[in-house]
C-alpha positions in Angstrom: 86.3 95.6 81.0 87.6 92.5 79.6 91.0 90.6 80.1 92.6 92.3 77.0 92.0 95.8 78.5 93.1 94.7 81.8 96.4 93.2 80.4 96.8 96.5 78.1 96.5 98.6 81.1 99.3 96.6 83.0 101.5 96.9 79.8 100.9 100.5 79.7 101.9 100.6 83.2 105.1 98.9 83.0 106.1 100.8 79.8 104.8 104.1 81.6 102.4 104.8 78.8 99.4 107.1 79.0 100.9 109.1 81.8 99.0 112.3 81.0 95.7 110.2 81.2 96.8 108.5 84.3 97.9 111.8 86.1 94.5 113.4 85.3 92.5 110.4 86.5 94.6 109.7 89.5 94.1 113.0 90.9 90.4 112.4 90.8 90.8 109.0 92.3 92.9 110.4 95.3 90.1 112.6 96.2 87.6 109.7 96.2 86.4 107.8 99.4 86.6 104.6 97.6 90.5 104.4 97.0 92.5 102.5 99.3 96.3 102.0 99.4 97.4 98.3 99.6 100.7 97.5 100.5 101.3 95.1 97.6 98.9 96.3 95.0 99.3 100.0 95.6 96.2 102.2 95.0 92.9 100.3 94.3 89.4 101.2 93.9 88.3 99.4 96.8 85.4 96.7 96.0 84.8 96.5 99.9 83.5 100.0 100.0 80.1 101.3 99.0 79.4 105.0 98.2 76.2 106.9 97.9 76.5 109.6 95.2 73.6 111.7 96.7 75.1 111.9 100.3 78.7 111.1 99.9 78.4 108.4 102.7 80.5 105.4 102.5 79.5 101.9 104.1 81.6 98.7 104.4 78.4 96.7 103.9 76.2 96.7 100.7 73.2 99.3 100.8 70.7 99.5 98.0 71.5 102.5 95.7 75.2 102.6 96.8 77.9 101.8 94.3 80.9 99.8 95.3 84.4 100.2 94.0 85.6 98.0 91.1 88.5 96.4 92.7 91.0 97.5 90.1 94.6 98.6 90.6 94.4 102.2 89.5 98.0 102.4 88.1 96.9 100.2 85.3 93.3 100.9 84.9 93.6 104.8 84.9 96.0 104.3 81.7 93.2 102.6 79.6 91.5 105.3 77.6 88.1 103.2 77.3 88.1 102.4 81.0 85.4 104.2 83.2 85.1 104.9 87.0 82.3 103.1 88.7 81.2 106.4 90.0 81.5 108.1 86.5 83.9 110.6 87.7 86.0 109.8 84.2 
């Protein structure tokens, strides 16, 4: 995802656009073990967490075969139609 898409997501967030897309995606994210609530940034896909798609295990250290969070603010990213979840859940 490039800078223009990131800016677009933040603009859509500020203007409350793509709300249906956001609602659908954030429901998936809120069930995910990679989500973290940051006091300043809100809900983020935590780049410090690693997830094993086969077992559902989570690690705070890198393990081969695990996928880490992207670090994005979900309130913005989930509004970008072209954006994807690092776990391919959307």
